[in-house]
C-alpha angles and dihedrals in degrees: 000000000000094000090056092047092051090050091049091049089050090052091047092051092047091051094048098036094212129028136175122237090239091056091050090050090052096045096046097033096230135122126267091251090056093047091050091054091049090047092050089055091052095046090053087052088054098230096111139024134210118251132178107299096355147001139288138195120264107242112225114228114247125219104265116196114267097241092051091050090046092063094054124089091354095167092046092052091045089055092051091047091052092051090051091052089061088068096050115093132194110278095025122144105214136181116220112200124218101266137113091239094051089050089063090064091072091067091065100047098080093107098044119108131213091002120162121202122197114194145151092203119109094204091054090052093049093046093047093053091082092054110076091185091069123084105208125202109192116202116222129232146099115319115246101204098200090059099025087229134130117235137174145109090281090052090059096043093049092047090055089063095063130083112225127197096190132013117200109202135194128202141196089218143340135209135165089239101046100025123209112349142191137186100228121067098205092045088051091059090057090050091052091053092047089054092045091052099039119096091204122027122208120190115200117198134150121225093266092067096063118106091012127112135191138197102292133032107217098176142003115249092238092065096069127088102204131031110198119188142149099256144002110295129217118301093254091062092047089051091046092053091049092049094050101040093248117153110230113208122186129187095220090079 
């Protein structure tokens, strides 16, 4: 059966990391047209990707410690944070997600007045301490050291009580097929509630996050209002934004 063959092809590619189309034809005794159809099904699933002359597995992003992530692409994250601050107005109630890119927003809030930040991220809380113009609501929970964020059942239930004008969300990876993903299940539940409660949803991702997926999908891409990234993404994402009334904002303006 074709479904069994496609599954066997997927297993073979995962086992060998990268395989040529000719090798797949030889191993599974099928034509190139057949292999191409099977490969198209697997690429739509998101488990493999096409490379020159063959296919390769899609490496799943691992959960890198917060401090290690925070030292990478500092200028890029700062630029994204600055663009996000343009959308924040005096009197807003905002949610800042637990990500190194969302953390960069705090640096550009010094002139905002009567601004309330809701967050479960330790680093956001620490950075905001030095800004007396910010009212900070810290969500409780157990500290996840790799993300420097507080998570738990109480975290979710307390977040549900608040009204949020704008939610600024981070992601381990995004794709049209799998949506917006994250590596930690409990943290993902907090993210879902932040999107549910937010009037406007801002997704902050640098260009390395596109066409990647992680353990848990916490939202579909169509559910956001703004996609903020460092440079213009692939055409399929531009078309997706246009088709779903999502404002695409790039920092290479």
